SEDRENVEX-174119 format. One record per residue (C-alpha): residue number from 1; x, z, y. Coordinates in nm, 2 decimals, always signed. Each point is the difference from the previous one (the first is absolute). Example, Ala and Ser with C-alpha at 12.3 -4.5 7.8 and 13.67 -1.06 7.14 Angstrom:
<pts>
+-----+--------+--------+--------+
| pos |     px |     pz |     py |
+-----+--------+--------+--------+
|   1 |  +1.23 |  +0.78 |  -0.45 |
|   2 |  +0.14 |  -0.07 |  +0.34 |
+-----+--------+--------+--------+
</pts>
This chain:
<pts>
+-----+--------+--------+--------+
| pos |     px |     pz |     py |
+-----+--------+--------+--------+
|   1 |  +8.38 |  +4.00 |  +9.91 |
|   2 |  -0.28 |  +0.12 |  +0.22 |
|   3 |  -0.08 |  +0.29 |  -0.24 |
|   4 |  +0.39 |  +0.08 |  +0.00 |
|   5 |  +0.01 |  -0.03 |  +0.40 |
|   6 |  -0.31 |  +0.21 |  +0.04 |
|   7 |  +0.15 |  +0.28 |  -0.22 |
|   8 |  +0.33 |  -0.02 |  +0.20 |
|   9 |  -0.19 |  +0.03 |  +0.32 |
|  10 |  -0.20 |  +0.29 |  -0.14 |
|  11 |  +0.33 |  +0.18 |  -0.11 |
|  12 |  +0.15 |  -0.06 |  +0.34 |
|  13 |  -0.30 |  +0.13 |  +0.18 |
|  14 |  -0.01 |  +0.32 |  -0.22 |
|  15 |  +0.38 |  +0.08 |  +0.03 |
|  16 |  -0.02 |  -0.06 |  +0.38 |
|  17 |  -0.30 |  +0.27 |  +0.01 |
|  18 |  +0.20 |  +0.23 |  -0.20 |
|  19 |  +0.30 |  -0.03 |  +0.23 |
|  20 |  -0.21 |  +0.03 |  +0.31 |
|  21 |  -0.16 |  +0.30 |  -0.17 |
|  22 |  +0.35 |  +0.16 |  -0.04 |
|  23 |  +0.11 |  -0.09 |  +0.33 |
|  24 |  -0.30 |  +0.16 |  +0.18 |
|  25 |  +0.06 |  +0.31 |  -0.20 |
|  26 |  +0.36 |  +0.04 |  +0.10 |
|  27 |  -0.11 |  +0.00 |  +0.36 |
|  28 |  -0.20 |  +0.31 |  +0.02 |
|  29 |  -0.18 |  +5.02 |  +3.25 |
|  30 |  +0.26 |  +0.23 |  -0.21 |
|  31 |  +0.36 |  +0.07 |  +0.11 |
|  32 |  +0.24 |  -0.28 |  +0.00 |
|  33 |  +0.19 |  +0.10 |  -0.32 |
|  34 |  -0.34 |  +0.02 |  -0.18 |
|  35 |  -0.07 |  -0.34 |  +0.16 |
|  36 |  +0.32 |  -0.14 |  -0.13 |
|  37 |  -0.05 |  +0.14 |  -0.37 |
|  38 |  -0.34 |  -0.15 |  +0.01 |
|  39 |  +0.10 |  -0.34 |  +0.11 |
|  40 |  +0.28 |  +0.00 |  -0.26 |
|  41 |  -0.24 |  +0.12 |  -0.28 |
|  42 |  -0.23 |  -0.29 |  +0.11 |
|  43 |  +0.28 |  -0.27 |  +0.01 |
|  44 |  +0.11 |  +0.10 |  -0.36 |
|  45 |  -0.37 |  -0.02 |  -0.12 |
|  46 |  -0.05 |  -0.35 |  +0.17 |
|  47 |  +0.30 |  -0.14 |  -0.13 |
|  48 |  -0.05 |  +0.14 |  -0.38 |
|  49 |  -0.36 |  -0.14 |  +0.03 |
|  50 |  +0.11 |  -0.35 |  +0.14 |
|  51 |  +0.25 |  -0.05 |  -0.28 |
|  52 |  -0.27 |  +0.10 |  -0.25 |
|  53 |  -0.24 |  -0.25 |  +0.13 |
|  54 |  +0.27 |  -0.26 |  +0.03 |
|  55 |  +0.05 |  +0.07 |  -0.37 |
|  56 |  -0.36 |  -0.03 |  -0.10 |
|  57 |  -0.03 |  -0.32 |  +0.25 |
|  58 |  +0.27 |  -0.19 |  -0.20 |
|  59 |  -0.08 |  -0.36 |  -0.11 |
|  60 |  -0.23 |  -0.03 |  -0.27 |
|  61 |  +0.21 |  -0.32 |  -0.11 |
|  62 |  +0.31 |  +0.26 |  -0.06 |
|  63 |  -0.21 |  +0.23 |  -0.19 |
|  64 |  -0.12 |  -0.29 |  -0.21 |
|  65 |  +0.33 |  -0.13 |  -0.04 |
|  66 |  +0.12 |  +0.34 |  -0.14 |
|  67 |  -0.28 |  +0.04 |  -0.22 |
|  68 |  +0.01 |  -0.33 |  -0.19 |
|  69 |  +0.38 |  -0.02 |  +0.00 |
|  70 |  +0.14 |  -0.06 |  -0.34 |
|  71 |  +0.11 |  +0.31 |  -0.20 |
|  72 |  +0.39 |  +0.04 |  -0.05 |
|  73 |  +0.09 |  +0.00 |  -0.37 |
|  74 |  -0.05 |  +0.32 |  -0.18 |
|  75 |  +0.33 |  +0.23 |  +0.03 |
|  76 |  +0.07 |  +0.37 |  +0.02 |
|  77 |  -0.19 |  +0.16 |  +0.28 |
|  78 |  +0.26 |  +0.29 |  +0.03 |
|  79 |  +0.30 |  -0.03 |  +0.20 |
|  80 |  +0.27 |  +0.26 |  +0.02 |
|  81 |  +0.29 |  +0.01 |  +0.24 |
|  82 |  +0.32 |  +0.23 |  +0.04 |
|  83 |  +0.23 |  +0.00 |  +0.29 |
|  84 |  +0.33 |  +0.17 |  +0.08 |
|  85 |  +0.15 |  -0.02 |  +0.36 |
|  86 |  +0.23 |  +0.17 |  +0.25 |
|  87 |  +0.24 |  -0.06 |  +0.27 |
|  88 |  +0.35 |  +0.14 |  +0.03 |
|  89 |  +0.24 |  +0.08 |  +0.30 |
|  90 |  +0.35 |  +0.12 |  -0.03 |
|  91 |  +0.31 |  +0.07 |  +0.22 |
|  92 |  -0.06 |  +0.17 |  +0.34 |
|  93 |  -0.39 |  +0.03 |  -0.09 |
|  94 |  -0.02 |  +0.09 |  -0.37 |
|  95 |  -0.37 |  -0.03 |  -0.08 |
|  96 |  -0.20 |  -0.12 |  -0.32 |
|  97 |  -0.39 |  -0.04 |  -0.03 |
|  98 |  -0.13 |  -0.06 |  -0.36 |
|  99 |  -0.39 |  -0.12 |  -0.11 |
| 100 |  -0.19 |  -0.08 |  -0.28 |
| 101 |  -0.34 |  -0.14 |  -0.04 |
| 102 |  -0.24 |  -0.06 |  -0.28 |
| 103 |  -0.34 |  -0.18 |  +0.02 |
| 104 |  -0.27 |  -0.10 |  -0.24 |
| 105 |  -0.29 |  -0.25 |  +0.08 |
| 106 |  -0.29 |  -0.14 |  -0.21 |
| 107 |  -0.14 |  -0.31 |  +0.17 |
| 108 |  -0.31 |  -0.20 |  -0.11 |
| 109 |  -0.30 |  -0.19 |  +0.17 |
| 110 |  -0.22 |  +0.30 |  +0.02 |
| 111 |  +0.25 |  +0.30 |  +0.06 |
| 112 |  +0.34 |  +0.09 |  +0.11 |
| 113 |  +0.16 |  +0.34 |  -0.06 |
| 114 |  +0.35 |  +0.08 |  +0.14 |
| 115 |  +0.22 |  +0.33 |  -0.03 |
| 116 |  +0.35 |  +0.04 |  +0.18 |
| 117 |  +0.26 |  +0.27 |  +0.00 |
| 118 |  +0.30 |  -0.02 |  +0.22 |
| 119 |  +0.29 |  +0.26 |  +0.10 |
| 120 |  +0.29 |  -0.01 |  +0.21 |
| 121 |  +0.29 |  +0.24 |  +0.04 |
| 122 |  +0.28 |  -0.01 |  +0.24 |
| 123 |  +0.29 |  +0.23 |  +0.11 |
| 124 |  +0.30 |  -0.04 |  +0.25 |
| 125 |  +0.35 |  +0.16 |  +0.01 |
| 126 |  +0.06 |  +0.24 |  +0.30 |
| 127 |  +0.37 |  -0.09 |  +0.08 |
| 128 |  +0.06 |  +0.36 |  +0.15 |
| 129 |  -0.10 |  +0.22 |  -0.29 |
| 130 |  +0.02 |  -0.27 |  -0.27 |
| 131 |  -0.32 |  +0.07 |  -0.15 |
| 132 |  -0.32 |  -0.23 |  -0.06 |
| 133 |  -0.32 |  +0.05 |  +0.16 |
| 134 |  -0.32 |  -0.13 |  -0.09 |
| 135 |  -0.12 |  -0.25 |  +0.26 |
| 136 |  -0.28 |  -0.19 |  -0.22 |
| 137 |  -0.26 |  +0.14 |  -0.22 |
| 138 |  -0.34 |  -0.17 |  -0.07 |
| 139 |  -0.21 |  -0.10 |  -0.26 |
| 140 |  -0.37 |  -0.14 |  -0.03 |
| 141 |  -0.26 |  -0.06 |  -0.25 |
| 142 |  -0.27 |  -0.25 |  +0.04 |
| 143 |  -0.30 |  -0.12 |  -0.17 |
| 144 |  -0.26 |  -0.28 |  +0.13 |
| 145 |  -0.30 |  -0.19 |  -0.16 |
| 146 |  -0.12 |  -0.33 |  +0.13 |
| 147 |  -0.34 |  -0.14 |  -0.13 |
| 148 |  -0.03 |  -0.39 |  +0.01 |
| 149 |  +0.36 |  -0.05 |  +0.11 |
| 150 |  -0.04 |  -0.38 |  +0.00 |
| 151 |  -0.29 |  +0.00 |  +0.22 |
| 152 |  +0.03 |  -0.07 |  +0.36 |
| 153 |  -0.14 |  +0.36 |  +0.10 |
| 154 |  +0.06 |  +0.27 |  -0.27 |
| 155 |  -0.04 |  +0.38 |  +0.04 |
| 156 |  +0.29 |  +0.23 |  -0.08 |
| 157 |  +0.08 |  +0.36 |  -0.04 |
| 158 |  +0.34 |  +0.17 |  +0.01 |
| 159 |  +0.19 |  +0.36 |  -0.03 |
| 160 |  +0.33 |  +0.11 |  +0.05 |
| 161 |  +0.22 |  +0.33 |  +0.01 |
| 162 |  +0.36 |  +0.01 |  +0.17 |
| 163 |  +0.28 |  +0.20 |  +0.14 |
| 164 |  +0.26 |  -0.07 |  +0.26 |
| 165 |  +0.30 |  +0.20 |  +0.12 |
| 166 |  +0.07 |  -0.26 |  +0.27 |
| 167 |  -0.35 |  +0.06 |  +0.15 |
| 168 |  -0.02 |  +0.38 |  -0.09 |
| 169 |  -0.28 |  +0.05 |  -0.20 |
| 170 |  -0.03 |  +0.13 |  -0.36 |
| 171 |  -0.30 |  -0.16 |  -0.11 |
| 172 |  -0.27 |  -0.25 |  +0.13 |
| 173 |  -0.33 |  -0.11 |  -0.21 |
| 174 |  -0.22 |  -0.28 |  +0.11 |
| 175 |  -0.28 |  -0.19 |  -0.13 |
| 176 |  -0.23 |  -0.27 |  +0.13 |
| 177 |  -0.21 |  -0.31 |  -0.05 |
| 178 |  -0.05 |  -0.35 |  +0.18 |
| 179 |  -0.04 |  -0.37 |  -0.02 |
| 180 |  +0.27 |  -0.28 |  -0.05 |
| 181 |  -0.04 |  -0.34 |  +0.16 |
| 182 |  +0.23 |  -0.26 |  -0.15 |
| 183 |  +0.05 |  -0.29 |  +0.25 |
| 184 |  +0.26 |  -0.20 |  -0.21 |
| 185 |  +0.05 |  -0.02 |  -0.38 |
| 186 |  +0.16 |  -0.25 |  -0.23 |
| 187 |  -0.23 |  +0.01 |  -0.29 |
| 188 |  +0.22 |  -0.11 |  -0.31 |
| 189 |  +0.38 |  +0.11 |  +0.10 |
| 190 |  +0.23 |  -0.17 |  -0.23 |
| 191 |  +0.19 |  +0.32 |  -0.08 |
| 192 |  -0.29 |  +0.23 |  -0.04 |
| 193 |  +0.08 |  +0.20 |  +0.31 |
| 194 |  -0.25 |  +0.04 |  +0.24 |
| 195 |  +0.03 |  -0.19 |  +0.36 |
| 196 |  -0.24 |  +0.12 |  +0.28 |
| 197 |  -0.06 |  +0.13 |  +0.33 |
| 198 |  -0.25 |  +0.29 |  +0.05 |
| 199 |  -0.13 |  +0.23 |  +0.25 |
| 200 |  -0.14 |  +0.34 |  -0.10 |
| 201 |  -0.21 |  +0.27 |  +0.20 |
| 202 |  -0.07 |  +0.33 |  -0.15 |
| 203 |  -0.05 |  +0.37 |  +0.09 |
| 204 |  +0.18 |  +0.28 |  -0.14 |
| 205 |  +0.01 |  +0.38 |  -0.01 |
| 206 |  +0.34 |  +0.15 |  +0.01 |
| 207 |  +0.17 |  +0.35 |  -0.02 |
| 208 |  +0.37 |  +0.08 |  +0.07 |
| 209 |  +0.17 |  +0.33 |  -0.08 |
| 210 |  +0.33 |  +0.07 |  +0.19 |
| 211 |  +0.19 |  +0.33 |  +0.08 |
| 212 |  +0.07 |  +0.07 |  +0.37 |
| 213 |  +0.27 |  +0.25 |  +0.10 |
| 214 |  -0.15 |  +0.28 |  +0.22 |
| 215 |  +0.27 |  +0.22 |  +0.20 |
| 216 |  -0.21 |  +0.33 |  -0.06 |
| 217 |  -0.16 |  -0.05 |  -0.34 |
| 218 |  +0.25 |  -0.25 |  -0.17 |
| 219 |  -0.13 |  -0.30 |  -0.19 |
| 220 |  -0.37 |  -0.07 |  +0.00 |
| 221 |  -0.17 |  -0.23 |  -0.21 |
| 222 |  -0.25 |  -0.24 |  +0.19 |
| 223 |  -0.26 |  -0.22 |  -0.11 |
| 224 |  -0.12 |  -0.28 |  +0.20 |
| 225 |  -0.32 |  -0.21 |  -0.09 |
| 226 |  -0.07 |  -0.33 |  +0.13 |
| 227 |  -0.24 |  -0.30 |  -0.03 |
| 228 |  +0.17 |  -0.33 |  +0.06 |
| 229 |  -0.09 |  -0.37 |  +0.02 |
| 230 |  +0.21 |  -0.21 |  -0.22 |
| 231 |  +0.09 |  -0.36 |  +0.08 |
| 232 |  +0.22 |  -0.18 |  -0.25 |
| 233 |  +0.16 |  -0.36 |  +0.02 |
| 234 |  +0.15 |  -0.15 |  -0.30 |
| 235 |  +0.17 |  -0.35 |  -0.05 |
| 236 |  +0.17 |  -0.12 |  -0.33 |
| 237 |  +0.15 |  -0.33 |  +0.00 |
| 238 |  +0.24 |  -0.20 |  -0.24 |
| 239 |  +0.22 |  -0.14 |  +0.28 |
| 240 |  +0.21 |  -0.22 |  -0.23 |
| 241 |  +0.04 |  -0.01 |  -0.37 |
| 242 |  +0.27 |  +0.25 |  +0.03 |
| 243 |  -0.14 |  +0.23 |  +0.27 |
| 244 |  -0.31 |  +0.21 |  +0.03 |
| 245 |  -0.10 |  +0.20 |  +0.30 |
| 246 |  -0.25 |  +0.29 |  +0.00 |
| 247 |  -0.10 |  +0.19 |  +0.34 |
| 248 |  -0.22 |  +0.29 |  +0.03 |
| 249 |  -0.10 |  +0.19 |  +0.32 |
| 250 |  -0.23 |  +0.28 |  +0.00 |
| 251 |  -0.12 |  +0.17 |  +0.33 |
| 252 |  -0.20 |  +0.31 |  -0.01 |
| 253 |  -0.10 |  +0.17 |  +0.31 |
| 254 |  -0.25 |  +0.29 |  +0.01 |
| 255 |  -0.36 |  -0.06 |  +0.09 |
| 256 |  +0.01 |  +0.17 |  +0.33 |
| 257 |  +0.36 |  -0.05 |  +0.14 |
| 258 |  +0.18 |  -0.32 |  -0.04 |
| 259 |  +0.33 |  +0.15 |  +0.11 |
| 260 |  -0.01 |  +0.22 |  -0.32 |
| 261 |  +0.10 |  -0.22 |  -0.27 |
| 262 |  +0.20 |  -0.11 |  -0.30 |
| 263 |  +0.14 |  -0.35 |  -0.04 |
| 264 |  +0.19 |  -0.15 |  -0.31 |
| 265 |  +0.16 |  -0.35 |  -0.02 |
| 266 |  +0.17 |  -0.12 |  -0.30 |
| 267 |  +0.15 |  -0.35 |  -0.03 |
| 268 |  +0.18 |  -0.11 |  -0.36 |
| 269 |  +0.19 |  -0.32 |  -0.09 |
| 270 |  +0.02 |  -0.06 |  -0.39 |
| 271 |  +0.25 |  -0.23 |  -0.13 |
| 272 |  -0.02 |  -0.06 |  -0.38 |
| 273 |  +0.29 |  +0.09 |  -0.22 |
| 274 |  -0.15 |  -0.07 |  -0.35 |
| 275 |  -0.34 |  -0.06 |  -0.12 |
| 276 |  -0.10 |  +0.37 |  +0.03 |
| 277 |  +0.26 |  +0.13 |  +0.26 |
| 278 |  +0.01 |  -0.06 |  +0.37 |
| 279 |  +0.24 |  +0.12 |  +0.28 |
| 280 |  -0.18 |  +0.16 |  +0.28 |
| 281 |  +0.07 |  +0.08 |  +0.38 |
| 282 |  -0.25 |  +0.24 |  +0.14 |
| 283 |  -0.05 |  +0.12 |  +0.37 |
| 284 |  -0.22 |  +0.30 |  +0.02 |
| 285 |  -0.10 |  +0.17 |  +0.33 |
| 286 |  -0.24 |  +0.28 |  +0.04 |
| 287 |  -0.11 |  +0.17 |  +0.33 |
| 288 |  -0.18 |  +0.32 |  +0.04 |
| 289 |  -0.11 |  +0.08 |  +0.34 |
| 290 |  -0.02 |  +0.38 |  -0.08 |
| 291 |  +0.31 |  +0.02 |  -0.19 |
| 292 |  +0.21 |  +0.15 |  +0.29 |
| 293 |  -0.27 |  +0.28 |  +0.05 |
| 294 |  +0.08 |  +0.10 |  -0.37 |
| 295 |  +0.37 |  +0.03 |  +0.07 |
| 296 |  +0.13 |  -0.35 |  -0.09 |
| 297 |  +0.29 |  -0.16 |  +0.22 |
| 298 |  -0.22 |  -0.33 |  +0.03 |
| 299 |  -0.33 |  -0.13 |  -0.06 |
| 300 |  +0.17 |  -0.31 |  -0.17 |
| 301 |  +0.15 |  -0.03 |  -0.34 |
| 302 |  +0.16 |  -0.32 |  -0.13 |
| 303 |  +0.18 |  -0.12 |  -0.28 |
| 304 |  +0.18 |  -0.34 |  -0.09 |
| 305 |  +0.01 |  +0.00 |  -0.40 |
| 306 |  +0.16 |  -0.22 |  -0.25 |
| 307 |  -0.11 |  +0.00 |  -0.36 |
| 308 |  -0.10 |  -0.17 |  -0.34 |
| 309 |  -0.35 |  -0.01 |  -0.12 |
| 310 |  -0.11 |  -0.06 |  -0.35 |
| 311 |  -0.35 |  -0.13 |  -0.12 |
| 312 |  -0.15 |  +0.05 |  -0.32 |
+-----+--------+--------+--------+
</pts>
């Protein structure tokens, strides 16, 4: 009996020490204009430097979490999309705008490659002459590469070429590089689509070719070259199982004049129709502060488009 009691007490103490250990582990002097330009340039430089330093000073725990996050199941890293969209007005104001976009992306832990091509065309019926006039014609091709896309801070490069009837330029080339700071991310989204919020800062070189009408010599081709800061805000979120929100904002002032800028904001709501098809509602607005100098009727160009997007 004594031996049995001793064994029972020993077992109780052993189990108690294990439980205690588990509980413990679970609780663990120039002109005014030049002064202004110099001040703006310094402001841009300080802003960019501050954002980059903020990214470099991100908490080590977040970086460790990203570094040791469990790898998602193996899948095809390539993703392709095709979208058709448009708007239609009829009756007193007969207008139509049609658009198409295709995209391809390769995404893994070390490298993200992306290419996009979009085009829009629109015309309106002149009620007097009963002829249609082109009011919208623009296209853009872009490519980007992002190194270490899952890291908190990641470098990237990008380039694009585009044209726009609305903003009166025949061609615009741009190329640049910068760094992206991801401030929020869903590590393993259930549907495989990225959900995150990020801030990017870059510098780019830009060349714009356009035609100016001269009363004496006729049309003259002009080329403008600009060096710009480029800041981007991006937010992607699955609001509900049936609604996905994507918002992208670009602001690109020149390095020496803050009042000479381009801005583009795109907001898209996507609702699934089938497993690979979504209905999209997109609002896109572009502002070019120099567009009216090139003969455009306004510096703004906005569109509200309804479409269908297929992923494969």
